[in-house]
C-alpha angles and dihedrals in degrees: 000000000000127000094261094055091046092052093048091054094048094050097037119142091248094058094042090051091054092049092050091048091051092049091050090048092052092049092049091047092053092047091048092051092049094050091043092054091046091053092046096049096035090238112204091015132091147133119272111234110237125226106263100172112123094015122119115251092248093053092046091050092053093047094051092043090055089054095047095254133126131227129213127179107230101170145358133225139174132245113162090200092063129064120259119268095023122134115264100175141357140202123234093036131235115292099022119128120236137169124262112277093028116149119239111204115211140188114220130203115255118232090230136030116270118255127222133198118255106243123232097278106117109105088349107080146031124260093258093050093047092046092052095048095047094046090049088059091051101258121145117226131207125206109300121255111238116220136167111286146077111337114269093355116138112237100167150340129240123204118185091336094311125107114238131190141211111295097025116132112233128182109253093234094060112097118230130216119206119217103220131182116249095205129231093253127030113237090226093058114100113228118205116206117206124198112241117254118219121209125224090254091056090054096050118105120220112251117241135190117237111235112217127207110278116250117270118249118245 
């Protein structure tokens, strides 16, 4: 078989037809897979997440249920200006598109203010340290009550006229008053030390009589 015959067999119409058919089949297969995935995942379609903030949980539940979405409470907060059990935040946010059956996580308003534990500050820290720790937790402080004791040392805490201790749980909206020592001497007061003066009488030494050895007996 010469080169011309071999080339004519390789590039025969039959072989070229098969190659073209295979190429068309591969293209159609890829297009079919793409459209099939789009139909399965509802590509380009979705449900717009409604704005739930300020709604009661019951109303938000009904609205999402009508749109084929689910609701789950993931956290709670407290805002005294809003009614209890209303929605404070949501994820995903308003306006986003999601698929049917997607879960919307919400934060609801607590019926009462959250309470926090008083840290170990009574008789264990200075006024500045106690103030910083309490304010970091979100507590509000009134002017401290000055009592007898070491200057700026915390001896107690008052909450609404009642004395509280380390470890007590107090609502965050209740203001606290620290009982702080006023100190015996103000640090800003200059103290002058005077050397003691001794009188002549103080420097005198009592006279004494020297007792000699008694005489020996004969």
